[in-house]
N, C-alpha and C positions, 0 to 999 in steps of 0.2 A: 672473318678468315683473310689470310693477305700472303700470296705470293710473290716473290722477291726474285730476279733471277739477275745474274752480275757476272763479270768475267772475273776469275779469282778464286776463293777460297772460302768454301758453303758455312766454316763455322766462325769467319769474320762477316759473313753477310747475315748470317743468325744473329749475330751481335748489332749490326748497324740497325736491321728491322726489331730488333728488341729494343732497340735505344729509339729510334724515328715514332713508330707506330704505338710502342706500351711507355714508351716515357724511363725505361730501366736502363739506368748508367753503367752499371753492372750486368753481365748477364748471370742467371739464377746458377746454381753448381748444378753439372750434369750427372746422371747415374743412367746404368741401364739396367731394364728388365731381367728377366730369368734366359730370355732368346735374344739377348743384344740389341732391344729396340732404347734406344736413349731419351731419359726424358729430366724433365725437374723434378725434385723431390718435393721441393718448397715452394713449388709453383704448379700445384696440380690443374689450375683452371688452365694453363699453358700448355698446349699441345704444338710441338713440333715435328717436323722430318726434313732430311735435307738430301741432295742427290747432286752430284758433279759429273760430267763428261768432257771432254775435251777443250780444258780451259774454260768450261762456265760451270755457273755453280747455280741452283736453284734452293731454295728454303720455302718453308710453309710453316702458318704458324694460325693458331686458330682454338678454341676452347674445346674440340671433340676429337678424339684421336683421327690422322689424317696419315695417308703417306703420300708421296709426292716420286716424282723420278723423270729423269733429265736426260735425254741421248742423242748426242751429236750422230747426224745420218751418214753412214758411213757404208760402203758395201762391206760385206760378210761371204763365208762360203756360201757357194750352192746349196740350194734343198735343206737351209737351214730352218725353215717352216716347217719340213718334217717333221722336226724333234719339237720344234716350240709351241706349235699350233695344234690345236685339235680338227677331227675332220671338218665341222663346220667352220671353226676359221680358215682352216685354210682354204676353203671355198668362197669364204665374203672376201679375202685376202686377195686371192688369184680374180673374183670378180671384178674388183678394183684394181685392177691392173699388176698387182705382183711388185711393184716396185719397195725399193728400200723406205719408202719415207712409211709407205702403209706397214711393212715390217714392224719399224720401230715405234708408230703409233699404238699398235696392238702389245706390242713389247712392254710400252712404258707402264700401260694399265694394267698389265701383269704383277710389276714390280710397284706399283703404287699400290696394288692391294695387299702384297704379300705384308710391305713396308706399314699399312694402315692397319695390318692385322697383327704386327710382329711376328710374325711365323718366319718370314724369311722364305729363302727359294729352297726350301728342304722337300719338295718334293718336284715330279715332272713337269716342268712349265706347260705342256700341253693338258695336265690335268688344271690348270688353275683356270677356272671360268672367269671372263668379265664381258660386258657389253661391247657388242662393235660398233662403235663410236668412231665416226671422223673429226678429224682435229675443229676444235668449235662446237662441237657436242658435249650433251651434258645426259645423263641417265641414272638409272637405278637399276642395282642388281644385286641378290641375294642380302638386301635390307642397307646396301653401302650404295654412297653419290659418288659417281665418275665425273669427271671433265675430260677430253684430250685437248692437248693446245698443239701450235706447231708452227715455226718460225723456218726464215732461213737458213737450212742445215741444219736445224734441230727438232726434236718431237719430246712432250713431256705429258704427263699426268698427273691428275692430283683422283683421291680417294678418300673419303670419308666417311667418316659414322653422323656427320653433323646432316641434318634434315635440311630444308631451302636451299636457295640458289646458292650456286657455288659462283667464285670469282672468273667473271668473264675474260679476263686478261692477265697476265703476267707483267707486275708490274717491273722493268727493266731501269735498272740502276748501274750506274758508272764510279 
């Protein structure tokens, strides 16, 4: 499994990743399942997911279903954590200092989970349970593997059905 990040378009990043990592000069044709999750019908051995935020793009490709999310850290309206987090998640978030970096770490884990499962945000975010991870940490929750990532001004997460260690770093290309 590989994770790449770059400035620009997520679909262009996917094409570059597929060419460099898998030797595919042309991107396979795309389709969407009944919930809208994109996949390659002619390449069931390759699963992928995309995310973009504030000019950054993130792409993950692997052999098992996966979801990735990327968010630029920026202030939002006060009290948003009351809508987005369960009581236990809110307590953990406050224990960590209640800053926007912590907010986006939890948010990206939730987004990555629903993207991996292909369900999207069709339920209240506070009902989507995830492991309470800090950037750089990895965990298993409800049979899914998670990892949280952070950089200067951004947070990201990966969720997958794949067993084993997850990528420790996101490859940044220009």
